[in-house]
PQR file of N, CA, C, O and H, with PARSE charges and radii, in Angstrom:
ATOM      1  N   MET A   1     -16.463  79.109 -49.314 -0.4000 1.5000
ATOM      2  CA  MET A   1     -17.584  80.065 -49.552 -0.0000 2.0000
ATOM      3  C   MET A   1     -18.545  79.709 -50.040  0.5500 1.7000
ATOM      4  O   MET A   1     -18.708  79.090 -51.092 -0.5500 1.4000
ATOM      5  N   PRO A   2     -19.438  80.169 -49.121 -0.5600 1.5000
ATOM      6  CA  PRO A   2     -21.296  79.268 -49.196  0.2800 2.0000
ATOM      7  C   PRO A   2     -21.499  79.853 -50.748  0.5500 1.7000
ATOM      8  O   PRO A   2     -20.775  80.717 -51.241 -0.5500 1.4000
ATOM      9  N   ARG A   3     -22.407  79.336 -51.289 -0.4000 1.5000
ATOM     10  CA  ARG A   3     -22.897  79.454 -53.117 -0.0000 2.0000
ATOM     11  C   ARG A   3     -23.464  80.703 -53.048  0.5500 1.7000
ATOM     12  O   ARG A   3     -23.329  81.486 -53.989 -0.5500 1.4000
ATOM     13  H   ARG A   3     -22.995  78.634 -50.888  0.4000 1.0000
ATOM     14  N   LEU A   4     -24.008  80.961 -52.174 -0.4000 1.5000
ATOM     15  CA  LEU A   4     -25.554  82.276 -51.877 -0.0000 2.0000
ATOM     16  C   LEU A   4     -24.005  83.397 -51.954  0.5500 1.7000
ATOM     17  O   LEU A   4     -23.746  84.238 -52.815 -0.5500 1.4000
ATOM     18  H   LEU A   4     -24.118  80.326 -51.410  0.4000 1.0000
ATOM     19  N   TYR A   5     -23.360  83.091 -50.982 -0.4000 1.5000
ATOM     20  CA  TYR A   5     -22.248  84.628 -51.225 -0.0000 2.0000
ATOM     21  C   TYR A   5     -21.416  84.778 -52.450  0.5500 1.7000
ATOM     22  O   TYR A   5     -20.848  85.718 -53.006 -0.5500 1.4000
ATOM     23  H   TYR A   5     -23.570  82.408 -50.282  0.4000 1.0000
ATOM     24  N   ALA A   6     -21.519  83.815 -52.612 -0.4000 1.5000
ATOM     25  CA  ALA A   6     -20.081  83.807 -53.685 -0.0000 2.0000
ATOM     26  C   ALA A   6     -21.034  84.162 -55.349  0.5500 1.7000
ATOM     27  O   ALA A   6     -20.332  84.500 -56.303 -0.5500 1.4000
ATOM     28  H   ALA A   6     -21.980  83.051 -52.160  0.4000 1.0000
ATOM     29  N   HIS A   7     -22.309  84.073 -55.524 -0.4000 1.5000
ATOM     30  CA  HIS A   7     -22.869  84.267 -56.564 -0.0000 2.0000
ATOM     31  C   HIS A   7     -23.432  85.889 -56.317  0.5500 1.7000
ATOM     32  O   HIS A   7     -24.054  86.414 -57.240 -0.5500 1.4000
ATOM     33  H   HIS A   7     -22.879  83.798 -54.750  0.4000 1.0000
ATOM     34  N   PHE A   8     -23.235  86.516 -55.278 -0.4000 1.5000
ATOM     35  CA  PHE A   8     -23.919  87.420 -54.988 -0.0000 2.0000
ATOM     36  C   PHE A   8     -22.289  88.434 -55.162  0.5500 1.7000
ATOM     37  O   PHE A   8     -22.301  89.496 -55.784 -0.5500 1.4000
ATOM     38  H   PHE A   8     -22.730  86.089 -54.528  0.4000 1.0000
ATOM     39  N   SER A   9     -21.491  88.094 -54.758 -0.4000 1.5000
ATOM     40  CA  SER A   9     -20.052  88.346 -54.646 -0.0000 2.0000
ATOM     41  C   SER A   9     -19.950  88.641 -56.392  0.5500 1.7000
ATOM     42  O   SER A   9     -19.953  89.817 -56.757 -0.5500 1.4000
ATOM     43  H   SER A   9     -21.481  87.232 -54.252  0.4000 1.0000
ATOM     44  N   ALA A  10     -19.884  87.831 -57.154 -0.4000 1.5000
ATOM     45  CA  ALA A  10     -19.648  87.874 -58.460 -0.0000 2.0000
ATOM     46  C   ALA A  10     -20.771  88.979 -59.168  0.5500 1.7000
ATOM     47  O   ALA A  10     -20.229  89.734 -59.975 -0.5500 1.4000
ATOM     48  H   ALA A  10     -19.881  86.876 -56.857  0.4000 1.0000
ATOM     49  N   GLN A  11     -21.950  89.144 -59.024 -0.4000 1.5000
ATOM     50  CA  GLN A  11     -22.917  90.022 -59.342 -0.0000 2.0000
ATOM     51  C   GLN A  11     -22.535  91.157 -59.364  0.5500 1.7000
ATOM     52  O   GLN A  11     -22.666  92.023 -60.229 -0.5500 1.4000
ATOM     53  H   GLN A  11     -22.391  88.531 -58.368  0.4000 1.0000
ATOM     54  N   VAL A  12     -22.022  91.170 -58.345 -0.4000 1.5000
ATOM     55  CA  VAL A  12     -21.456  92.630 -57.929 -0.0000 2.0000
ATOM     56  C   VAL A  12     -20.328  92.866 -58.673  0.5500 1.7000
ATOM     57  O   VAL A  12     -20.324  93.761 -59.518 -0.5500 1.4000
ATOM     58  H   VAL A  12     -21.915  90.466 -57.643  0.4000 1.0000
ATOM     59  N   ALA A  13     -19.136  92.005 -58.415 -0.4000 1.5000
ATOM     60  CA  ALA A  13     -18.469  92.636 -59.340 -0.0000 2.0000
ATOM     61  C   ALA A  13     -18.231  92.575 -61.002  0.5500 1.7000
ATOM     62  O   ALA A  13     -17.421  93.012 -61.820 -0.5500 1.4000
ATOM     63  H   ALA A  13     -19.140  91.277 -57.729  0.4000 1.0000
ATOM     64  N   SER A  14     -19.529  91.705 -60.982 -0.4000 1.5000
ATOM     65  CA  SER A  14     -19.892  91.839 -63.093 -0.0000 2.0000
ATOM     66  C   SER A  14     -20.553  93.333 -63.208  0.5500 1.7000
ATOM     67  O   SER A  14     -21.016  93.761 -64.265 -0.5500 1.4000
ATOM     68  H   SER A  14     -20.188  91.350 -60.318  0.4000 1.0000
ATOM     69  N   GLN A  15     -20.536  94.025 -62.058 -0.4000 1.5000
ATOM     70  CA  GLN A  15     -21.278  95.819 -62.448 -0.0000 2.0000
ATOM     71  C   GLN A  15     -20.009  96.254 -61.865  0.5500 1.7000
ATOM     72  O   GLN A  15     -20.158  96.790 -60.767 -0.5500 1.4000
ATOM     73  H   GLN A  15     -20.160  93.677 -61.200  0.4000 1.0000
ATOM     74  N   GLU A  16     -18.873  96.184 -62.258 -0.4000 1.5000
ATOM     75  CA  GLU A  16     -17.716  96.924 -62.697 -0.0000 2.0000
ATOM     76  C   GLU A  16     -17.020  97.538 -60.895  0.5500 1.7000
ATOM     77  O   GLU A  16     -16.145  98.401 -60.823 -0.5500 1.4000
ATOM     78  H   GLU A  16     -18.751  95.749 -63.150  0.4000 1.0000
ATOM     79  N   VAL A  17     -17.538  96.982 -59.858 -0.4000 1.5000
ATOM     80  CA  VAL A  17     -17.202  97.293 -58.926 -0.0000 2.0000
ATOM     81  C   VAL A  17     -15.968  96.510 -58.271  0.5500 1.7000
ATOM     82  O   VAL A  17     -15.909  95.364 -58.715 -0.5500 1.4000
ATOM     83  H   VAL A  17     -18.249  96.281 -59.916  0.4000 1.0000
ATOM     84  N   ARG A  18     -15.282  96.712 -57.635 -0.4000 1.5000
ATOM     85  CA  ARG A  18     -14.458  96.109 -56.751 -0.0000 2.0000
ATOM     86  C   ARG A  18     -14.681  95.414 -55.669  0.5500 1.7000
ATOM     87  O   ARG A  18     -15.000  95.955 -54.610 -0.5500 1.4000
ATOM     88  H   ARG A  18     -15.330  97.643 -57.273  0.4000 1.0000
ATOM     89  N   VAL A  19     -14.517  93.925 -55.832 -0.4000 1.5000
ATOM     90  CA  VAL A  19     -14.936  93.590 -54.966 -0.0000 2.0000
ATOM     91  C   VAL A  19     -13.559  92.184 -54.756  0.5500 1.7000
ATOM     92  O   VAL A  19     -12.816  91.600 -55.545 -0.5500 1.4000
ATOM     93  H   VAL A  19     -14.258  93.485 -56.692  0.4000 1.0000
ATOM     94  N   ALA A  20     -13.906  92.096 -52.528 -0.4000 1.5000
ATOM     95  CA  ALA A  20     -12.589  91.717 -52.220 -0.0000 2.0000
ATOM     96  C   ALA A  20     -13.195  90.505 -51.027  0.5500 1.7000
ATOM     97  O   ALA A  20     -13.673  90.880 -49.956 -0.5500 1.4000
ATOM     98  H   ALA A  20     -14.510  92.570 -51.887  0.4000 1.0000
ATOM     99  N   ASN A  21     -13.110  89.347 -51.322 -0.4000 1.5000
ATOM    100  CA  ASN A  21     -13.618  88.287 -50.137 -0.0000 2.0000
ATOM    101  C   ASN A  21     -12.577  87.613 -49.196  0.5500 1.7000
ATOM    102  O   ASN A  21     -11.703  86.920 -49.716 -0.5500 1.4000
ATOM    103  H   ASN A  21     -12.721  89.042 -52.191  0.4000 1.0000
ATOM    104  N   GLY A  22     -12.603  87.728 -48.221 -0.4000 1.5000
ATOM    105  CA  GLY A  22     -11.901  87.063 -47.149 -0.0000 2.0000
ATOM    106  C   GLY A  22     -12.653  86.134 -46.287  0.5500 1.7000
ATOM    107  O   GLY A  22     -13.812  85.799 -46.528 -0.5500 1.4000
ATOM    108  H   GLY A  22     -13.313  88.291 -47.798  0.4000 1.0000
ATOM    109  N   VAL A  23     -11.995  85.744 -45.321 -0.4000 1.5000
ATOM    110  CA  VAL A  23     -12.242  84.200 -44.781 -0.0000 2.0000
ATOM    111  C   VAL A  23     -13.013  84.993 -43.286  0.5500 1.7000
ATOM    112  O   VAL A  23     -12.483  85.949 -42.718 -0.5500 1.4000
ATOM    113  H   VAL A  23     -11.053  86.017 -45.125  0.4000 1.0000
ATOM    114  N   PHE A  24     -14.225  84.414 -42.875 -0.4000 1.5000
ATOM    115  CA  PHE A  24     -14.536  85.327 -41.430 -0.0000 2.0000
ATOM    116  C   PHE A  24     -14.080  84.732 -40.520  0.5500 1.7000
ATOM    117  O   PHE A  24     -13.914  83.540 -40.780 -0.5500 1.4000
ATOM    118  H   PHE A  24     -14.655  83.637 -43.336  0.4000 1.0000
ATOM    119  N   GLY A  25     -13.774  85.050 -39.473 -0.4000 1.5000
ATOM    120  CA  GLY A  25     -13.117  85.174 -38.095 -0.0000 2.0000
ATOM    121  C   GLY A  25     -11.334  85.723 -38.398  0.5500 1.7000
ATOM    122  O   GLY A  25     -10.598  85.894 -37.426 -0.5500 1.4000
ATOM    123  H   GLY A  25     -13.909  86.018 -39.262  0.4000 1.0000
ATOM    124  N   ALA A  26     -10.995  85.874 -39.349 -0.4000 1.5000
ATOM    125  CA  ALA A  26      -9.560  85.305 -39.683 -0.0000 2.0000
ATOM    126  C   ALA A  26      -9.005  87.306 -39.584  0.5500 1.7000
ATOM    127  O   ALA A  26      -9.665  88.343 -39.637 -0.5500 1.4000
ATOM    128  H   ALA A  26     -11.593  85.735 -40.138  0.4000 1.0000
ATOM    129  N   ASP A  27      -7.468  87.009 -39.422 -0.4000 1.5000
ATOM    130  CA  ASP A  27      -7.184  88.105 -39.037 -0.0000 2.0000
ATOM    131  C   ASP A  27      -7.154  88.956 -40.488  0.5500 1.7000
ATOM    132  O   ASP A  27      -6.962  88.258 -41.484 -0.5500 1.4000
ATOM    133  H   ASP A  27      -6.932  86.166 -39.379  0.4000 1.0000
ATOM    134  N   MET A  28      -7.285  90.065 -40.649 -0.4000 1.5000
ATOM    135  CA  MET A  28      -7.405  90.846 -41.520 -0.0000 2.0000
ATOM    136  C   MET A  28      -6.716  92.147 -41.630  0.5500 1.7000
ATOM    137  O   MET A  28      -6.784  92.632 -40.501 -0.5500 1.4000
ATOM    138  H   MET A  28      -7.442  90.632 -39.841  0.4000 1.0000
ATOM    139  N   LYS A  29      -6.060  92.997 -42.445 -0.4000 1.5000
ATOM    140  CA  LYS A  29      -5.622  94.382 -42.277 -0.0000 2.0000
ATOM    141  C   LYS A  29      -6.637  95.079 -43.398  0.5500 1.7000
ATOM    142  O   LYS A  29      -6.578  94.693 -44.566 -0.5500 1.4000
ATOM    143  H   LYS A  29      -6.006  92.603 -43.362  0.4000 1.0000
ATOM    144  N   VAL A  30      -7.531  96.075 -43.016 -0.4000 1.5000
ATOM    145  CA  VAL A  30      -7.936  96.533 -43.861 -0.0000 2.0000
ATOM    146  C   VAL A  30      -7.713  98.137 -43.687  0.5500 1.7000
ATOM    147  O   VAL A  30      -6.935  98.522 -42.814 -0.5500 1.4000
ATOM    148  H   VAL A  30      -7.580  96.388 -42.068  0.4000 1.0000
ATOM    149  N   SER A  31      -8.237  98.858 -44.325 -0.4000 1.5000
ATOM    150  CA  SER A  31      -7.866 100.485 -44.431 -0.0000 2.0000
ATOM    151  C   SER A  31      -9.443 101.489 -44.913  0.5500 1.7000
ATOM    152  O   SER A  31      -9.529 101.398 -46.138 -0.5500 1.4000
ATOM    153  H   SER A  31      -8.869  98.545 -45.034  0.4000 1.0000
ATOM    154  N   PRO A  32     -10.333 102.140 -44.492 -0.5600 1.5000
ATOM    155  CA  PRO A  32     -11.483 102.679 -44.978  0.2800 2.0000
ATOM    156  C   PRO A  32     -11.609 103.591 -45.743  0.5500 1.7000
ATOM    157  O   PRO A  32     -11.347 104.678 -45.228 -0.5500 1.4000
ATOM    158  N   VAL A  33     -11.912 103.625 -46.806 -0.4000 1.5000
ATOM    159  CA  VAL A  33     -12.013 104.362 -47.997 -0.0000 2.0000
ATOM    160  C   VAL A  33     -13.403 104.972 -47.892  0.5500 1.7000
ATOM    161  O   VAL A  33     -14.454 104.331 -47.892 -0.5500 1.4000
ATOM    162  H   VAL A  33     -12.125 102.742 -47.224  0.4000 1.0000
ATOM    163  N   ASN A  34     -13.272 106.333 -47.799 -0.4000 1.5000
ATOM    164  CA  ASN A  34     -15.094 106.769 -48.210 -0.0000 2.0000
ATOM    165  C   ASN A  34     -14.844 107.826 -48.482  0.5500 1.7000
ATOM    166  O   ASN A  34     -13.724 108.336 -48.507 -0.5500 1.4000
ATOM    167  H   ASN A  34     -12.418 106.854 -47.799  0.4000 1.0000
ATOM    168  N   GLY A  35     -16.091 108.420 -48.782 -0.4000 1.5000
ATOM    169  CA  GLY A  35     -16.555 109.814 -49.533 -0.0000 2.0000
ATOM    170  C   GLY A  35     -17.095 110.980 -48.530  0.5500 1.7000
ATOM    171  O   GLY A  35     -17.019 112.207 -48.595 -0.5500 1.4000
ATOM    172  H   GLY A  35     -17.001 108.007 -48.762  0.4000 1.0000
ATOM    173  N   GLY A  36     -17.763 109.952 -47.427 -0.4000 1.5000
ATOM    174  CA  GLY A  36     -18.772 110.788 -46.323 -0.0000 2.0000
ATOM    175  C   GLY A  36     -18.122 111.684 -45.477  0.5500 1.7000
ATOM    176  O   GLY A  36     -16.915 111.849 -45.302 -0.5500 1.4000
ATOM    177  H   GLY A  36     -17.824 108.955 -47.375  0.4000 1.0000
ATOM    178  N   PRO A  37     -19.043 112.220 -44.994 -0.5600 1.5000
ATOM    179  CA  PRO A  37     -18.265 113.148 -43.823  0.2800 2.0000
ATOM    180  C   PRO A  37     -18.095 112.354 -42.822  0.5500 1.7000
ATOM    181  O   PRO A  37     -17.017 112.722 -42.357 -0.5500 1.4000
ATOM    182  N   VAL A  38     -18.530 111.375 -42.104 -0.4000 1.5000
ATOM    183  CA  VAL A  38     -18.431 110.621 -41.274 -0.0000 2.0000
ATOM    184  C   VAL A  38     -18.102 109.435 -41.073  0.5500 1.7000
ATOM    185  O   VAL A  38     -18.992 108.702 -41.502 -0.5500 1.4000
ATOM    186  H   VAL A  38     -19.406 111.076 -42.481  0.4000 1.0000
ATOM    187  N   THR A  39     -17.102 108.760 -40.548 -0.4000 1.5000
ATOM    188  CA  THR A  39     -16.310 107.293 -40.499 -0.0000 2.0000
ATOM    189  C   THR A  39     -16.549 107.188 -39.087  0.5500 1.7000
ATOM    190  O   THR A  39     -16.178 108.036 -38.276 -0.5500 1.4000
ATOM    191  H   THR A  39     -16.379 109.356 -40.199  0.4000 1.0000
ATOM    192  N   ILE A  40     -17.204 106.087 -38.789 -0.4000 1.5000
ATOM    193  CA  ILE A  40     -17.481 105.555 -37.270 -0.0000 2.0000
ATOM    194  C   ILE A  40     -16.340 104.410 -36.998  0.5500 1.7000
ATOM    195  O   ILE A  40     -16.833 103.286 -37.103 -0.5500 1.4000
ATOM    196  H   ILE A  40     -17.506 105.398 -39.448  0.4000 1.0000
ATOM    197  N   TRP A  41     -15.467 104.404 -36.797 -0.4000 1.5000
ATOM    198  CA  TRP A  41     -14.351 102.977 -36.367 -0.0000 2.0000
ATOM    199  C   TRP A  41     -14.856 101.959 -35.257  0.5500 1.7000
ATOM    200  O   TRP A  41     -15.148 102.573 -34.231 -0.5500 1.4000
ATOM    201  H   TRP A  41     -15.067 105.317 -36.712  0.4000 1.0000
ATOM    202  N   LEU A  42     -14.969 101.149 -35.196 -0.4000 1.5000
ATOM    203  CA  LEU A  42     -15.557 100.441 -34.094 -0.0000 2.0000
ATOM    204  C   LEU A  42     -14.163  99.528 -34.173  0.5500 1.7000
ATOM    205  O   LEU A  42     -13.904  98.777 -35.114 -0.5500 1.4000
ATOM    206  H   LEU A  42     -14.731 100.651 -36.030  0.4000 1.0000
ATOM    207  N   ASP A  43     -13.126  99.782 -32.746 -0.4000 1.5000
ATOM    208  CA  ASP A  43     -12.300  98.675 -32.550 -0.0000 2.0000
ATOM    209  C   ASP A  43     -12.649  97.718 -31.526  0.5500 1.7000
ATOM    210  O   ASP A  43     -13.357  98.175 -30.629 -0.5500 1.4000
ATOM    211  H   ASP A  43     -13.336 100.391 -31.982  0.4000 1.0000
ATOM    212  N   THR A  44     -12.244  96.194 -31.421 -0.4000 1.5000
ATOM    213  CA  THR A  44     -13.245  95.794 -30.500 -0.0000 2.0000
ATOM    214  C   THR A  44     -11.416  95.181 -30.105  0.5500 1.7000
ATOM    215  O   THR A  44     -11.584  94.068 -29.608 -0.5500 1.4000
ATOM    216  H   THR A  44     -11.669  95.823 -32.150  0.4000 1.0000
ATOM    217  N   ALA A  45      -9.960  95.471 -30.145 -0.4000 1.5000
ATOM    218  CA  ALA A  45      -8.920  94.955 -29.433 -0.0000 2.0000
ATOM    219  C   ALA A  45      -8.861  95.639 -28.458  0.5500 1.7000
ATOM    220  O   ALA A  45      -8.759  96.860 -28.338 -0.5500 1.4000
ATOM    221  H   ALA A  45      -9.824  96.375 -30.549  0.4000 1.0000
ATOM    222  N   GLY A  46      -8.982  94.183 -27.144 -0.4000 1.5000
ATOM    223  CA  GLY A  46      -8.898  94.722 -25.647 -0.0000 2.0000
ATOM    224  C   GLY A  46     -10.059  94.769 -25.300  0.5500 1.7000
ATOM    225  O   GLY A  46     -10.350  95.153 -24.167 -0.5500 1.4000
ATOM    226  H   GLY A  46      -9.065  93.192 -27.242  0.4000 1.0000
TER
END
């Protein structure tokens, strides 16, 4: 993980915000969690 991103991620996590890091381009299973009235889901498969 690049140093700047690692530093930014650590700073956000230090503010008691849940942070998760992944690998660019890797297959990941994610679930949207939001509190707003609109969710826009972009699907690039197929």
